[in-house]
Each structure stands twice: as C-alpha cells, then as structure tokens.
N, C-alpha and C positions, 0 to 999 in steps of 0.2 A: 504494500500500500504506500502511496505517496506521502511524504512527510507534510506537505502542504495540506492535504486532505485531513490528516490526523490532527494538525494544529487547528484547522477550522472547526472540526467536529468537537474537539475538546473545549475550544473557546465558546462554542454554542451550548454544549451540555453542562458546562460549569454553572452558569446562572440558573439553568433549569433545576439542577441539583440543589442549589442554594434556596430557591423558592420552595421546592418540595420539602426540604429539610427544615425550613423556618416554621413549619406547622407543628413540628414535634416539640416536646417540652425539654427544657434545659435540665441537665443533671450536674450537680456540684458546680454550678455557675459556669459550665462549659457549653458551647454551642453543640447541637446534635452532630452526629457523624456525617450525615449527608451534607450539612453546611460546610464542614471542614474539608470533605472530599471535593465539594463544588469549588471552593476557593483554590484548592490545590490544582484541580483540573484546569481552571481558568488561567492560573499563573503559568502552568506548564504549556498550555496552548498558546498563550501570548509569547512565551519564550521561543517556542518552536517557530511561530510565524516570524518573529523578529530575526531569528537565525536564518530563515529561508530568504527573507528579503534583503538582508545585509550580508 
C-alpha cells in the first residue's frame, strides 16, 4: 500500500476515533483509549504526509 494513502487514511480516522471515544467516561482522570489512539493516529498520519511531501 502506498504511504500517501496510509497517511491520508490515518489522518481521517484519527478525528473519527476521537469523536467516538469522547462519548465514553473518563477513568482516573485519563481520556478513554479511543481518544488516545485517535490522537496518536492523527499525529502519525500528519507525520507520514509531511515526510511524503518534503
């Protein structure tokens, strides 16, 4: 699979995971796992796209 496609997909799926995870309750003052994975996926996707363009 092309790295550009992986970057775009992860950048699109990141906010979707964040919105889906925001509905869950917090435990020990931590955001839910889906929110954490969403932010991670968005940052990784952004990094992949930046590497591809530069």
